C-alpha positions as CSV (number, residue, x, y, z in Angstrom):
1,M,-29.9,33.5,-37.8
2,T,-31.5,31.8,-40.8
3,L,-34.9,30.1,-41.1
4,A,-35.1,26.7,-42.8
5,H,-36.5,26.3,-46.2
6,S,-39.2,24.0,-44.8
7,A,-40.8,26.9,-42.8
8,P,-44.2,27.9,-44.3
9,L,-44.0,31.0,-46.6
10,I,-46.5,33.7,-45.8
11,A,-47.2,36.6,-48.2
12,V,-47.8,40.1,-46.6
13,T,-49.3,42.7,-48.9
14,S,-48.1,46.2,-48.1
15,G,-51.5,47.8,-48.9
16,E,-52.2,51.5,-49.7
17,P,-48.9,53.1,-50.6
18,A,-49.9,56.5,-49.1
19,G,-50.8,54.8,-45.7
20,V,-49.0,53.2,-42.9
21,G,-48.8,49.7,-44.5
22,P,-45.3,50.0,-46.1
23,E,-43.6,51.1,-42.9
24,L,-45.5,48.6,-40.7
25,C,-44.4,45.8,-43.1
26,A,-40.8,47.1,-42.7
27,R,-41.1,46.5,-39.0
28,L,-41.7,42.8,-39.5
29,A,-37.9,42.5,-39.6
30,E,-37.7,43.6,-36.0
31,R,-38.4,40.2,-34.6
32,P,-38.0,36.5,-35.5
33,W,-40.9,34.5,-36.9
34,S,-41.6,30.8,-37.1
35,A,-42.8,31.2,-40.6
36,R,-40.9,32.8,-43.5
37,L,-42.4,36.1,-44.6
38,V,-42.3,37.9,-47.9
39,V,-43.7,41.4,-48.3
40,L,-45.4,42.2,-51.6
41,G,-44.8,45.9,-52.5
42,D,-42.6,48.4,-54.1
43,I,-39.1,47.9,-52.6
44,E,-38.0,51.5,-53.0
45,L,-41.2,52.7,-51.3
46,I,-40.7,50.4,-48.4
47,R,-37.1,51.5,-48.1
48,E,-38.1,55.2,-48.2
49,R,-41.0,54.8,-45.7
50,A,-38.9,52.8,-43.3
51,A,-36.2,55.6,-43.3
52,M,-38.9,58.2,-42.7
53,A,-40.3,56.2,-39.7
54,G,-36.9,55.5,-38.3
55,V,-37.1,51.7,-38.9
56,R,-33.7,50.1,-39.4
57,V,-34.1,47.2,-41.9
58,V,-32.2,45.5,-44.6
59,L,-34.3,44.9,-47.7
60,R,-33.5,42.3,-50.4
61,P,-35.4,41.1,-53.4
62,F,-37.3,37.9,-52.7
63,R,-35.9,34.6,-54.0
64,A,-37.7,31.4,-53.2
65,D,-34.4,29.4,-52.9
66,E,-32.9,31.7,-50.2
67,A,-33.5,31.2,-46.5
68,A,-34.8,34.0,-44.4
69,V,-32.2,36.0,-42.5
70,A,-32.8,37.8,-39.2
71,G,-33.1,41.5,-39.6
72,T,-33.6,41.2,-43.3
73,L,-36.9,41.7,-45.1
74,D,-37.6,39.8,-48.3
75,V,-39.6,41.9,-50.7
76,L,-41.4,40.6,-53.8
77,H,-41.1,43.8,-55.9
78,L,-44.3,45.0,-57.6
79,P,-43.6,48.6,-58.8
80,L,-45.8,51.6,-58.2
81,A,-47.4,53.3,-61.2
82,R,-46.4,56.7,-59.8
83,P,-44.2,57.7,-56.8
84,A,-46.2,57.8,-53.6
85,R,-46.2,60.5,-51.0
86,A,-47.0,59.7,-47.4
87,G,-50.6,60.7,-46.5
88,A,-51.5,61.7,-50.1
89,L,-53.8,59.3,-51.9
90,D,-53.2,58.9,-55.6
91,P,-55.7,57.0,-57.8
92,A,-52.9,56.3,-60.3
93,N,-51.7,53.6,-57.9
94,A,-55.0,51.8,-57.5
95,A,-54.0,49.1,-60.0
96,H,-50.8,48.6,-58.0
97,V,-52.8,47.9,-54.8
98,L,-54.9,45.3,-56.6
99,A,-51.8,43.8,-58.2
100,L,-50.5,43.0,-54.7
101,L,-53.7,41.2,-53.9
102,D,-53.8,39.4,-57.2
103,R,-50.2,38.1,-56.7
104,A,-50.9,37.0,-53.1
105,I,-54.1,35.2,-54.1
106,A,-52.5,33.4,-57.0
107,G,-49.6,32.4,-54.8
108,C,-51.9,31.0,-52.1
109,V,-54.1,29.2,-54.6
110,Q,-51.1,27.6,-56.4
111,G,-49.5,26.5,-53.1
112,E,-46.5,28.9,-53.3
113,F,-47.7,30.7,-50.2
114,A,-49.2,29.0,-47.1
115,A,-51.3,32.1,-46.2
116,M,-51.7,35.8,-46.9
117,V,-51.8,38.7,-44.5
118,T,-53.0,42.1,-45.7
119,A,-52.1,45.6,-44.7
120,P,-54.9,48.2,-45.0
121,V,-56.2,49.5,-48.3
122,H,-58.4,52.6,-49.1
123,K,-61.6,51.6,-50.9
124,G,-62.4,55.1,-52.1
125,V,-59.2,55.7,-53.9
126,I,-59.2,52.3,-55.5
127,C,-62.7,52.9,-56.9
128,E,-61.6,56.4,-58.1
129,G,-58.6,54.8,-59.8
130,L,-60.8,52.3,-61.5
131,G,-63.0,55.1,-62.9
132,A,-66.0,54.4,-60.8
133,H,-68.4,57.1,-59.9
134,D,-71.8,55.7,-59.1
135,S,-70.8,52.1,-58.2
136,L,-68.3,50.3,-56.0
137,P,-66.2,48.0,-58.2
138,F,-64.0,47.4,-55.1
139,S,-66.0,47.2,-51.9
140,G,-63.2,45.7,-49.7
141,H,-60.6,43.0,-49.2
142,T,-63.2,40.4,-48.2
143,E,-65.4,40.7,-51.2
144,Y,-62.4,40.9,-53.6
145,L,-60.9,37.7,-52.1
146,A,-64.3,35.9,-52.4
147,E,-64.7,36.9,-56.0
148,H,-61.2,36.0,-57.0
149,T,-61.2,32.6,-55.4
150,G,-64.7,31.7,-56.6
151,T,-66.1,31.6,-53.1
152,P,-69.9,32.1,-52.9
153,R,-70.1,33.1,-49.3
154,V,-67.5,34.2,-46.7
155,V,-67.7,35.2,-43.1
156,M,-65.8,38.0,-41.4
157,M,-64.4,37.1,-38.0
158,L,-62.3,39.4,-35.7
159,V,-59.9,37.8,-33.2
160,G,-58.3,39.5,-30.3
161,G,-58.4,40.1,-26.6
162,G,-59.2,36.4,-26.0
163,L,-62.3,36.7,-28.2
164,R,-63.3,35.3,-31.6
165,V,-66.3,37.3,-33.0
166,A,-67.9,36.3,-36.3
167,L,-70.5,38.4,-38.0
168,A,-73.8,37.3,-39.7
169,T,-74.0,40.6,-41.5
170,T,-71.2,43.1,-42.1
171,H,-71.4,46.6,-43.6
172,L,-75.2,47.1,-43.8
173,P,-77.3,50.0,-42.6
174,L,-78.8,49.0,-39.3
175,A,-82.3,49.3,-40.7
176,A,-81.4,46.7,-43.4
177,V,-80.1,44.1,-40.9
178,P,-83.4,42.3,-39.9
179,A,-84.4,41.5,-43.4
180,A,-80.9,40.3,-44.3
181,I,-80.9,37.7,-41.5
182,T,-82.6,34.9,-43.3
183,P,-82.6,31.2,-42.4
184,D,-80.3,30.5,-45.4
185,L,-77.8,33.2,-44.5
186,L,-77.7,32.1,-40.8
187,E,-77.3,28.4,-41.6
188,Q,-74.5,29.0,-44.2
189,T,-72.7,31.4,-41.8
190,L,-72.8,28.9,-39.0
191,R,-71.6,26.1,-41.2
192,I,-68.7,28.2,-42.3
193,V,-67.8,29.3,-38.8
194,H,-68.0,25.7,-37.5
195,S,-65.9,24.3,-40.4
196,D,-63.1,26.8,-40.1
197,L,-62.9,26.6,-36.4
198,V,-62.2,22.9,-36.9
199,R,-59.8,23.1,-39.9
200,H,-58.0,26.4,-39.2
201,F,-58.1,26.7,-35.4
202,G,-57.8,23.1,-34.5
203,I,-60.9,23.0,-32.4
204,A,-62.4,19.5,-32.7
205,S,-65.9,20.3,-31.5
206,P,-66.4,24.1,-31.6
207,R,-68.9,25.7,-29.2
208,V,-70.5,28.8,-30.8
209,L,-72.4,31.4,-28.8
210,V,-75.1,32.9,-31.0
211,A,-76.4,36.4,-30.2
212,G,-80.0,37.3,-30.6
213,L,-80.9,40.3,-32.8
214,N,-83.2,42.2,-30.5
215,P,-82.8,43.5,-27.0
216,H,-83.0,40.7,-24.5
217,A,-83.0,38.3,-27.5
218,G,-86.6,39.4,-28.2
219,E,-88.0,38.9,-24.7
220,G,-90.1,35.9,-25.8
221,G,-91.4,37.8,-28.8
222,H,-92.3,41.0,-27.0
223,M,-89.4,42.9,-28.5
224,G,-89.2,41.2,-31.9
225,R,-89.9,37.8,-33.4
226,E,-86.7,37.2,-35.3
227,E,-85.3,34.9,-32.6
228,I,-88.5,32.8,-32.6
229,E,-89.1,32.7,-36.3
230,V,-85.6,32.6,-37.8
231,I,-82.7,32.1,-35.3
232,E,-84.1,29.4,-33.0
233,P,-85.3,27.1,-35.8
234,V,-81.9,27.3,-37.6
235,L,-80.0,26.5,-34.3
236,A,-82.3,23.6,-33.5
237,R,-81.8,22.1,-37.0
238,L,-78.0,22.4,-36.8
239,R,-77.9,21.1,-33.3
240,G,-79.6,18.0,-34.7
241,E,-76.6,17.5,-36.9
242,G,-74.3,17.6,-33.8
243,M,-73.2,21.2,-33.8
244,H,-72.7,22.8,-30.4
245,L,-74.6,26.0,-30.5
246,V,-75.7,28.1,-27.6
247,G,-78.4,30.8,-28.0
248,P,-79.9,33.0,-29.1
249,L,-78.4,34.9,-26.2
250,P,-79.0,38.6,-25.2
251,A,-76.1,40.5,-26.6
252,D,-75.8,42.8,-23.5
253,T,-75.0,39.8,-21.2
254,L,-73.3,37.6,-23.7
255,F,-69.9,39.3,-23.4
256,V,-69.3,38.5,-19.7
257,P,-66.7,36.0,-18.5
258,H,-68.9,33.3,-17.2
259,T,-70.8,33.2,-20.5
260,L,-67.8,33.5,-22.8
261,E,-66.1,30.6,-21.1
262,R,-68.9,28.4,-22.5
263,G,-67.9,29.0,-26.1
264,D,-65.0,29.1,-28.6
265,A,-66.5,31.9,-30.7
266,V,-69.4,34.3,-30.8
267,L,-71.7,34.9,-33.8
268,A,-73.0,38.5,-33.7
269,M,-75.9,39.4,-35.9
270,Y,-74.5,42.7,-37.0
271,H,-71.3,44.8,-37.1
272,D,-71.7,47.0,-34.1
273,Q,-73.2,44.4,-31.9
274,G,-70.0,42.4,-31.5
275,L,-67.0,44.4,-32.8
276,P,-67.0,47.3,-30.3
277,V,-66.6,44.8,-27.5
278,L,-63.8,42.9,-29.3
279,K,-61.9,46.1,-30.2
280,H,-62.1,47.3,-26.7
281,A,-60.7,44.0,-25.4
282,S,-58.0,43.7,-28.1
283,F,-56.4,47.2,-27.5
284,G,-55.2,47.6,-31.1
285,G,-54.0,44.0,-31.5
286,G,-57.1,42.7,-33.2
287,V,-57.0,40.5,-36.4
288,N,-59.5,40.3,-39.2
289,V,-59.9,36.7,-40.5
290,T,-61.9,35.8,-43.6
291,L,-63.6,32.4,-43.1
292,G,-64.9,30.2,-45.9
293,L,-62.1,30.8,-48.4
294,P,-60.0,28.0,-49.8
295,I,-56.9,29.9,-48.6
296,I,-55.9,31.4,-45.2
297,R,-56.2,35.2,-45.0
298,T,-55.7,37.4,-42.0
299,S,-55.5,41.2,-41.9
300,V,-55.0,44.1,-39.6
301,D,-58.2,45.5,-37.9
302,H,-57.4,49.2,-38.7
303,G,-57.4,51.5,-41.7
304,T,-54.7,53.2,-43.7
305,A,-54.0,55.9,-41.0
306,L,-52.9,58.5,-43.6
307,D,-52.2,61.1,-40.9
308,L,-49.6,58.7,-39.3
309,A,-47.9,57.6,-42.5
310,G,-44.1,58.1,-42.4
311,S,-44.2,59.4,-38.8
312,G,-43.0,56.3,-37.0
313,R,-45.9,56.5,-34.6
314,A,-48.1,53.8,-36.2
315,D,-48.6,50.8,-34.0
316,A,-47.6,47.5,-35.6
317,G,-49.4,45.4,-33.0
318,S,-52.3,44.4,-35.2
319,L,-50.0,43.4,-38.2
320,F,-47.8,41.4,-35.9
321,A,-50.9,39.6,-34.4
322,A,-52.2,39.0,-38.0
323,V,-48.9,37.2,-38.9
324,E,-48.9,35.2,-35.7
325,L,-52.5,34.1,-36.2
326,A,-51.9,33.2,-39.9
327,T,-48.9,31.1,-38.8
328,A,-51.0,29.3,-36.2
329,M,-53.7,28.7,-38.7
330,V,-51.2,27.1,-41.1
331,A,-49.9,24.9,-38.4
332,A,-53.5,23.8,-37.3
333,R,-54.4,23.0,-40.9
334,A,-51.2,21.0,-41.4
335,A,-52.0,19.0,-38.2
336,A,-55.6,18.2,-39.1
């Protein structure tokens, strides 16, 4: 079976070469897709890792003028700097990992690719490969994508288990969260969430459930005043513009069915307020989405799993879900 040339072309970066990304990408050939996929990576590495994991797949160099073929994986070959061994990080390949991202970003910005999906990377080995010791020149996919697309602010959202959970703050120490939640940050975050639910998820009038910061959403100021002084005024102002915002809600009762059915997405104030619930609900099939970018990007919700690389035991569920969501987001944008 072949896929028509008119199908959207989605780039999938194979990620850290010592991790599970290459073999998970090889497994994309196991099933048909409504979009055409091209994996960005070292074709010999993907072939070797697929064989190690017992994945039967035919690989061919990517050509834009050829239609996709069932059971065949198109690979846009970007060579490793040094041969990679499963489970063994090598800083020499840091530039290769970034080259995959650079090529995918350029293809999306120029319209060659309709979206990009990313397999996991290892921040530490990339920083080591770039010669960093006291700083973090690469702090993650999200920040790298924002910088290389000239996007001043992005929002992380996880999708899975019937939930969409966006984060006001991401990788901060818990003690730093209250000061980080300013009226400006909260307003911009909600504007991005609202806008992308419309343009990428096809929701005409999104309903966003907003969590409070403190227990019981501050209990009227007795357990903290951030809800009264920061969150409620921002919500009131944006409601005045026509946004459908519910909250601030106590986080311990927000994630119950009768409350969730009132919203299309949840905005949590910090990482571990919302993501443990979503990851429990999604059972390894969660997807990380970067909102606010001029391009569509989804990703797996797990790490490089070095201990599983080459074993054939890594679960491809999150990667498959990331491709499915990227495809749906492309379709929603086209229909808008």
